[in-house]
PyMOL CGO cylinders between C-alpha atoms (Angstrom):
from pymol import cmd
from pymol.cgo import CYLINDER

trace = [
    CYLINDER, 160.47, -7.77, -42.59, 162.86, -5.74, -40.41, 0.3, 1, 1, 1, 1, 1, 1,
    CYLINDER, 162.86, -5.74, -40.41, 163.23, -1.97, -38.69, 0.3, 1, 1, 1, 1, 1, 1,
    CYLINDER, 163.23, -1.97, -38.69, 166.65, -0.22, -38.64, 0.3, 1, 1, 1, 1, 1, 1,
    CYLINDER, 166.65, -0.22, -38.64, 168.15, 2.19, -38.49, 0.3, 1, 1, 1, 1, 1, 1,
    CYLINDER, 168.15, 2.19, -38.49, 169.40, 4.41, -41.78, 0.3, 1, 1, 1, 1, 1, 1,
    CYLINDER, 169.40, 4.41, -41.78, 172.46, 6.43, -42.15, 0.3, 1, 1, 1, 1, 1, 1,
    CYLINDER, 172.46, 6.43, -42.15, 174.34, 9.31, -44.30, 0.3, 1, 1, 1, 1, 1, 1,
    CYLINDER, 174.34, 9.31, -44.30, 176.33, 6.27, -46.00, 0.3, 1, 1, 1, 1, 1, 1,
    CYLINDER, 176.33, 6.27, -46.00, 171.98, 5.62, -47.06, 0.3, 1, 1, 1, 1, 1, 1,
    CYLINDER, 171.98, 5.62, -47.06, 172.37, 9.02, -48.67, 0.3, 1, 1, 1, 1, 1, 1,
    CYLINDER, 172.37, 9.02, -48.67, 172.18, 8.63, -51.94, 0.3, 1, 1, 1, 1, 1, 1,
    CYLINDER, 172.18, 8.63, -51.94, 169.74, 5.83, -51.55, 0.3, 1, 1, 1, 1, 1, 1,
    CYLINDER, 169.74, 5.83, -51.55, 166.77, 7.95, -49.41, 0.3, 1, 1, 1, 1, 1, 1,
    CYLINDER, 166.77, 7.95, -49.41, 167.09, 10.43, -52.51, 0.3, 1, 1, 1, 1, 1, 1,
    CYLINDER, 167.09, 10.43, -52.51, 166.16, 8.13, -55.11, 0.3, 1, 1, 1, 1, 1, 1,
    CYLINDER, 166.16, 8.13, -55.11, 163.39, 7.33, -52.85, 0.3, 1, 1, 1, 1, 1, 1,
    CYLINDER, 163.39, 7.33, -52.85, 161.78, 10.23, -51.66, 0.3, 1, 1, 1, 1, 1, 1,
    CYLINDER, 161.78, 10.23, -51.66, 161.87, 10.99, -55.30, 0.3, 1, 1, 1, 1, 1, 1,
    CYLINDER, 161.87, 10.99, -55.30, 159.88, 7.97, -55.60, 0.3, 1, 1, 1, 1, 1, 1,
    CYLINDER, 159.88, 7.97, -55.60, 157.83, 8.22, -53.62, 0.3, 1, 1, 1, 1, 1, 1,
    CYLINDER, 157.83, 8.22, -53.62, 156.34, 11.61, -53.08, 0.3, 1, 1, 1, 1, 1, 1,
    CYLINDER, 156.34, 11.61, -53.08, 156.86, 12.39, -57.25, 0.3, 1, 1, 1, 1, 1, 1,
    CYLINDER, 156.86, 12.39, -57.25, 153.45, 10.89, -57.97, 0.3, 1, 1, 1, 1, 1, 1,
    CYLINDER, 153.45, 10.89, -57.97, 150.41, 12.11, -56.39, 0.3, 1, 1, 1, 1, 1, 1,
    CYLINDER, 150.41, 12.11, -56.39, 148.92, 13.52, -54.45, 0.3, 1, 1, 1, 1, 1, 1,
    CYLINDER, 148.92, 13.52, -54.45, 152.49, 14.87, -53.28, 0.3, 1, 1, 1, 1, 1, 1,
    CYLINDER, 152.49, 14.87, -53.28, 154.07, 15.74, -56.72, 0.3, 1, 1, 1, 1, 1, 1,
    CYLINDER, 154.07, 15.74, -56.72, 156.68, 17.08, -55.38, 0.3, 1, 1, 1, 1, 1, 1,
    CYLINDER, 156.68, 17.08, -55.38, 159.04, 18.43, -58.36, 0.3, 1, 1, 1, 1, 1, 1,
    CYLINDER, 159.04, 18.43, -58.36, 162.92, 17.98, -56.85, 0.3, 1, 1, 1, 1, 1, 1,
    CYLINDER, 162.92, 17.98, -56.85, 164.59, 19.05, -60.57, 0.3, 1, 1, 1, 1, 1, 1,
    CYLINDER, 164.59, 19.05, -60.57, 167.64, 20.67, -58.49, 0.3, 1, 1, 1, 1, 1, 1,
    CYLINDER, 167.64, 20.67, -58.49, 169.37, 17.46, -57.02, 0.3, 1, 1, 1, 1, 1, 1,
    CYLINDER, 169.37, 17.46, -57.02, 171.65, 19.26, -54.73, 0.3, 1, 1, 1, 1, 1, 1,
    CYLINDER, 171.65, 19.26, -54.73, 168.86, 20.75, -52.98, 0.3, 1, 1, 1, 1, 1, 1,
    CYLINDER, 168.86, 20.75, -52.98, 167.37, 17.54, -52.26, 0.3, 1, 1, 1, 1, 1, 1,
    CYLINDER, 167.37, 17.54, -52.26, 170.41, 16.81, -50.82, 0.3, 1, 1, 1, 1, 1, 1,
    CYLINDER, 170.41, 16.81, -50.82, 170.41, 19.12, -48.48, 0.3, 1, 1, 1, 1, 1, 1,
    CYLINDER, 170.41, 19.12, -48.48, 167.28, 19.02, -46.80, 0.3, 1, 1, 1, 1, 1, 1,
    CYLINDER, 167.28, 19.02, -46.80, 168.08, 14.77, -46.22, 0.3, 1, 1, 1, 1, 1, 1,
    CYLINDER, 168.08, 14.77, -46.22, 170.93, 16.26, -45.57, 0.3, 1, 1, 1, 1, 1, 1,
    CYLINDER, 170.93, 16.26, -45.57, 168.90, 18.32, -42.49, 0.3, 1, 1, 1, 1, 1, 1,
    CYLINDER, 168.90, 18.32, -42.49, 167.00, 15.87, -41.98, 0.3, 1, 1, 1, 1, 1, 1,
    CYLINDER, 167.00, 15.87, -41.98, 169.57, 12.52, -41.45, 0.3, 1, 1, 1, 1, 1, 1,
    CYLINDER, 169.57, 12.52, -41.45, 172.57, 14.91, -40.21, 0.3, 1, 1, 1, 1, 1, 1,
    CYLINDER, 172.57, 14.91, -40.21, 170.64, 17.09, -37.34, 0.3, 1, 1, 1, 1, 1, 1,
    CYLINDER, 170.64, 17.09, -37.34, 171.68, 16.85, -33.79, 0.3, 1, 1, 1, 1, 1, 1,
    CYLINDER, 171.68, 16.85, -33.79, 169.06, 13.89, -32.48, 0.3, 1, 1, 1, 1, 1, 1,
    CYLINDER, 169.06, 13.89, -32.48, 167.97, 13.26, -35.88, 0.3, 1, 1, 1, 1, 1, 1,
    CYLINDER, 167.97, 13.26, -35.88, 167.00, 9.36, -36.14, 0.3, 1, 1, 1, 1, 1, 1,
    CYLINDER, 167.00, 9.36, -36.14, 166.54, 7.59, -39.65, 0.3, 1, 1, 1, 1, 1, 1,
    CYLINDER, 166.54, 7.59, -39.65, 164.40, 4.06, -40.05, 0.3, 1, 1, 1, 1, 1, 1,
    CYLINDER, 164.40, 4.06, -40.05, 164.23, 2.00, -42.78, 0.3, 1, 1, 1, 1, 1, 1,
    CYLINDER, 164.23, 2.00, -42.78, 161.91, -0.43, -43.48, 0.3, 1, 1, 1, 1, 1, 1,
    CYLINDER, 161.91, -0.43, -43.48, 163.74, -3.38, -45.23, 0.3, 1, 1, 1, 1, 1, 1,
    CYLINDER, 163.74, -3.38, -45.23, 162.80, -6.67, -47.08, 0.3, 1, 1, 1, 1, 1, 1,
    CYLINDER, 162.80, -6.67, -47.08, 165.69, -8.75, -47.06, 0.3, 1, 1, 1, 1, 1, 1,
    CYLINDER, 165.69, -8.75, -47.06, 168.64, -6.13, -48.47, 0.3, 1, 1, 1, 1, 1, 1,
    CYLINDER, 168.64, -6.13, -48.47, 165.40, -4.53, -50.20, 0.3, 1, 1, 1, 1, 1, 1,
    CYLINDER, 165.40, -4.53, -50.20, 164.85, -0.63, -48.11, 0.3, 1, 1, 1, 1, 1, 1,
    CYLINDER, 164.85, -0.63, -48.11, 161.42, -0.50, -48.39, 0.3, 1, 1, 1, 1, 1, 1,
    CYLINDER, 161.42, -0.50, -48.39, 160.55, 2.02, -46.50, 0.3, 1, 1, 1, 1, 1, 1,
    CYLINDER, 160.55, 2.02, -46.50, 161.65, 4.71, -44.60, 0.3, 1, 1, 1, 1, 1, 1,
    CYLINDER, 161.65, 4.71, -44.60, 160.84, 7.38, -41.74, 0.3, 1, 1, 1, 1, 1, 1,
    CYLINDER, 160.84, 7.38, -41.74, 162.76, 10.89, -41.69, 0.3, 1, 1, 1, 1, 1, 1,
    CYLINDER, 162.76, 10.89, -41.69, 162.52, 12.20, -38.21, 0.3, 1, 1, 1, 1, 1, 1,
    CYLINDER, 162.52, 12.20, -38.21, 164.13, 13.64, -34.98, 0.3, 1, 1, 1, 1, 1, 1,
    CYLINDER, 164.13, 13.64, -34.98, 163.92, 13.23, -30.68, 0.3, 1, 1, 1, 1, 1, 1,
    CYLINDER, 163.92, 13.23, -30.68, 162.89, 16.17, -28.63, 0.3, 1, 1, 1, 1, 1, 1,
    CYLINDER, 162.89, 16.17, -28.63, 162.99, 15.47, -25.54, 0.3, 1, 1, 1, 1, 1, 1,
    CYLINDER, 162.99, 15.47, -25.54, 159.50, 17.32, -23.59, 0.3, 1, 1, 1, 1, 1, 1,
    CYLINDER, 159.50, 17.32, -23.59, 158.34, 17.57, -20.56, 0.3, 1, 1, 1, 1, 1, 1,
    CYLINDER, 158.34, 17.57, -20.56, 156.15, 14.77, -21.12, 0.3, 1, 1, 1, 1, 1, 1,
    CYLINDER, 156.15, 14.77, -21.12, 158.57, 12.11, -21.97, 0.3, 1, 1, 1, 1, 1, 1,
    CYLINDER, 158.57, 12.11, -21.97, 160.57, 11.71, -25.19, 0.3, 1, 1, 1, 1, 1, 1,
    CYLINDER, 160.57, 11.71, -25.19, 159.33, 11.93, -28.56, 0.3, 1, 1, 1, 1, 1, 1,
    CYLINDER, 159.33, 11.93, -28.56, 159.41, 11.00, -32.64, 0.3, 1, 1, 1, 1, 1, 1,
    CYLINDER, 159.41, 11.00, -32.64, 158.47, 13.27, -34.66, 0.3, 1, 1, 1, 1, 1, 1,
    CYLINDER, 158.47, 13.27, -34.66, 158.36, 12.28, -38.30, 0.3, 1, 1, 1, 1, 1, 1,
    CYLINDER, 158.36, 12.28, -38.30, 158.90, 15.01, -41.58, 0.3, 1, 1, 1, 1, 1, 1,
    CYLINDER, 158.90, 15.01, -41.58, 159.16, 12.11, -43.77, 0.3, 1, 1, 1, 1, 1, 1,
    CYLINDER, 159.16, 12.11, -43.77, 156.85, 8.69, -43.89, 0.3, 1, 1, 1, 1, 1, 1,
    CYLINDER, 156.85, 8.69, -43.89, 156.80, 6.90, -47.36, 0.3, 1, 1, 1, 1, 1, 1,
    CYLINDER, 156.80, 6.90, -47.36, 157.17, 3.71, -48.58, 0.3, 1, 1, 1, 1, 1, 1,
    CYLINDER, 157.17, 3.71, -48.58, 157.80, 2.76, -52.39, 0.3, 1, 1, 1, 1, 1, 1,
    CYLINDER, 157.80, 2.76, -52.39, 154.50, 2.84, -54.67, 0.3, 1, 1, 1, 1, 1, 1,
    CYLINDER, 154.50, 2.84, -54.67, 154.68, -0.92, -54.96, 0.3, 1, 1, 1, 1, 1, 1,
    CYLINDER, 154.68, -0.92, -54.96, 154.23, -1.32, -51.64, 0.3, 1, 1, 1, 1, 1, 1,
    CYLINDER, 154.23, -1.32, -51.64, 152.00, 0.60, -50.33, 0.3, 1, 1, 1, 1, 1, 1,
    CYLINDER, 152.00, 0.60, -50.33, 148.21, -0.48, -50.94, 0.3, 1, 1, 1, 1, 1, 1,
    CYLINDER, 148.21, -0.48, -50.94, 148.97, -3.76, -49.26, 0.3, 1, 1, 1, 1, 1, 1,
    CYLINDER, 148.97, -3.76, -49.26, 149.46, -3.89, -45.59, 0.3, 1, 1, 1, 1, 1, 1,
    CYLINDER, 149.46, -3.89, -45.59, 153.40, -2.76, -45.57, 0.3, 1, 1, 1, 1, 1, 1,
    CYLINDER, 153.40, -2.76, -45.57, 152.86, 0.76, -43.97, 0.3, 1, 1, 1, 1, 1, 1,
    CYLINDER, 152.86, 0.76, -43.97, 150.67, -0.46, -41.27, 0.3, 1, 1, 1, 1, 1, 1,
    CYLINDER, 150.67, -0.46, -41.27, 153.45, -3.15, -40.77, 0.3, 1, 1, 1, 1, 1, 1,
    CYLINDER, 153.45, -3.15, -40.77, 156.35, -0.35, -40.07, 0.3, 1, 1, 1, 1, 1, 1,
    CYLINDER, 156.35, -0.35, -40.07, 154.34, 1.72, -37.79, 0.3, 1, 1, 1, 1, 1, 1,
    CYLINDER, 154.34, 1.72, -37.79, 153.78, -1.52, -35.39, 0.3, 1, 1, 1, 1, 1, 1,
    CYLINDER, 153.78, -1.52, -35.39, 157.46, -1.88, -35.96, 0.3, 1, 1, 1, 1, 1, 1,
    CYLINDER, 157.46, -1.88, -35.96, 158.58, 2.16, -35.54, 0.3, 1, 1, 1, 1, 1, 1,
    CYLINDER, 158.58, 2.16, -35.54, 156.66, 1.80, -32.36, 0.3, 1, 1, 1, 1, 1, 1,
    CYLINDER, 156.66, 1.80, -32.36, 158.00, -1.01, -30.40, 0.3, 1, 1, 1, 1, 1, 1,
    CYLINDER, 158.00, -1.01, -30.40, 161.25, -0.14, -31.34, 0.3, 1, 1, 1, 1, 1, 1,
    CYLINDER, 161.25, -0.14, -31.34, 160.07, 3.32, -30.51, 0.3, 1, 1, 1, 1, 1, 1,
    CYLINDER, 160.07, 3.32, -30.51, 159.29, 2.33, -27.26, 0.3, 1, 1, 1, 1, 1, 1,
    CYLINDER, 159.29, 2.33, -27.26, 162.89, -0.10, -26.58, 0.3, 1, 1, 1, 1, 1, 1,
    CYLINDER, 162.89, -0.10, -26.58, 164.63, 4.01, -27.25, 0.3, 1, 1, 1, 1, 1, 1,
    CYLINDER, 164.63, 4.01, -27.25, 161.58, 4.72, -23.90, 0.3, 1, 1, 1, 1, 1, 1,
    CYLINDER, 161.58, 4.72, -23.90, 159.86, 7.33, -26.59, 0.3, 1, 1, 1, 1, 1, 1,
    CYLINDER, 159.86, 7.33, -26.59, 156.79, 7.66, -25.54, 0.3, 1, 1, 1, 1, 1, 1,
    CYLINDER, 156.79, 7.66, -25.54, 154.54, 9.87, -28.81, 0.3, 1, 1, 1, 1, 1, 1,
    CYLINDER, 154.54, 9.87, -28.81, 155.36, 9.84, -32.71, 0.3, 1, 1, 1, 1, 1, 1,
    CYLINDER, 155.36, 9.84, -32.71, 154.10, 13.50, -33.59, 0.3, 1, 1, 1, 1, 1, 1,
    CYLINDER, 154.10, 13.50, -33.59, 153.55, 13.89, -37.52, 0.3, 1, 1, 1, 1, 1, 1,
    CYLINDER, 153.55, 13.89, -37.52, 151.90, 16.94, -39.49, 0.3, 1, 1, 1, 1, 1, 1,
    CYLINDER, 151.90, 16.94, -39.49, 150.18, 15.62, -43.69, 0.3, 1, 1, 1, 1, 1, 1,
    CYLINDER, 150.18, 15.62, -43.69, 147.70, 16.35, -45.66, 0.3, 1, 1, 1, 1, 1, 1,
    CYLINDER, 147.70, 16.35, -45.66, 143.78, 16.14, -44.69, 0.3, 1, 1, 1, 1, 1, 1,
    CYLINDER, 143.78, 16.14, -44.69, 143.01, 16.19, -48.19, 0.3, 1, 1, 1, 1, 1, 1,
    CYLINDER, 143.01, 16.19, -48.19, 145.23, 12.70, -49.11, 0.3, 1, 1, 1, 1, 1, 1,
    CYLINDER, 145.23, 12.70, -49.11, 144.77, 10.05, -47.88, 0.3, 1, 1, 1, 1, 1, 1,
    CYLINDER, 144.77, 10.05, -47.88, 147.48, 9.98, -46.02, 0.3, 1, 1, 1, 1, 1, 1,
    CYLINDER, 147.48, 9.98, -46.02, 145.86, 11.85, -43.15, 0.3, 1, 1, 1, 1, 1, 1,
    CYLINDER, 145.86, 11.85, -43.15, 142.84, 8.90, -43.50, 0.3, 1, 1, 1, 1, 1, 1,
    CYLINDER, 142.84, 8.90, -43.50, 146.29, 6.36, -43.25, 0.3, 1, 1, 1, 1, 1, 1,
    CYLINDER, 146.29, 6.36, -43.25, 147.25, 7.56, -40.08, 0.3, 1, 1, 1, 1, 1, 1,
    CYLINDER, 147.25, 7.56, -40.08, 143.90, 7.67, -38.13, 0.3, 1, 1, 1, 1, 1, 1,
    CYLINDER, 143.90, 7.67, -38.13, 143.30, 3.93, -38.57, 0.3, 1, 1, 1, 1, 1, 1,
    CYLINDER, 143.30, 3.93, -38.57, 146.41, 3.51, -37.39, 0.3, 1, 1, 1, 1, 1, 1,
    CYLINDER, 146.41, 3.51, -37.39, 145.50, 5.71, -34.13, 0.3, 1, 1, 1, 1, 1, 1,
    CYLINDER, 145.50, 5.71, -34.13, 147.21, 8.99, -34.81, 0.3, 1, 1, 1, 1, 1, 1,
    CYLINDER, 147.21, 8.99, -34.81, 144.91, 11.67, -33.18, 0.3, 1, 1, 1, 1, 1, 1,
    CYLINDER, 144.91, 11.67, -33.18, 144.53, 15.07, -34.67, 0.3, 1, 1, 1, 1, 1, 1,
    CYLINDER, 144.53, 15.07, -34.67, 145.03, 17.34, -32.25, 0.3, 1, 1, 1, 1, 1, 1,
    CYLINDER, 145.03, 17.34, -32.25, 142.78, 19.82, -32.87, 0.3, 1, 1, 1, 1, 1, 1,
    CYLINDER, 142.78, 19.82, -32.87, 143.85, 22.59, -30.07, 0.3, 1, 1, 1, 1, 1, 1,
    CYLINDER, 143.85, 22.59, -30.07, 147.00, 23.44, -32.11, 0.3, 1, 1, 1, 1, 1, 1,
    CYLINDER, 147.00, 23.44, -32.11, 146.80, 24.94, -35.18, 0.3, 1, 1, 1, 1, 1, 1,
    CYLINDER, 146.80, 24.94, -35.18, 149.93, 24.57, -37.88, 0.3, 1, 1, 1, 1, 1, 1,
    CYLINDER, 149.93, 24.57, -37.88, 150.49, 28.12, -39.34, 0.3, 1, 1, 1, 1, 1, 1,
    CYLINDER, 150.49, 28.12, -39.34, 152.48, 29.15, -42.46, 0.3, 1, 1, 1, 1, 1, 1,
    CYLINDER, 152.48, 29.15, -42.46, 153.27, 32.89, -43.51, 0.3, 1, 1, 1, 1, 1, 1,
    CYLINDER, 153.27, 32.89, -43.51, 154.69, 32.93, -47.07, 0.3, 1, 1, 1, 1, 1, 1,
    CYLINDER, 154.69, 32.93, -47.07, 157.70, 35.74, -47.98, 0.3, 1, 1, 1, 1, 1, 1,
    CYLINDER, 157.70, 35.74, -47.98, 158.00, 36.86, -51.51, 0.3, 1, 1, 1, 1, 1, 1,
    CYLINDER, 158.00, 36.86, -51.51, 161.34, 37.09, -53.22, 0.3, 1, 1, 1, 1, 1, 1,
]
cmd.load_cgo(trace, "trace")
């Protein structure tokens, strides 16, 4: 397996992967509007400081990490917005391998931390803990819903 950077030429493949990964349990994301999904992926992959990484098995893209590099006083961080593997590769160690390989790749880029948000009620929460992500109890994730 190998980690490679993704670019906008991978847009269609990334959209298909996001749909495949997140349309099932536990996420149940419903991207019926393909144009809305395209805009979302463009926001992630086309933004300044974006960094999109893919996990490849041969030429097959089996995992992805869409995020951005953020320069902070403690050092450069990689903020992950989307991370996932195709369902047929989950639960077999590929995710842990991907995170490990990403860590090596990011250290070469002088990145000091990987940061993400996840739902405590899902298996991904325990997956990230197992892979030495530490919950930051001093911070809170807040949302204010707006009615249209």
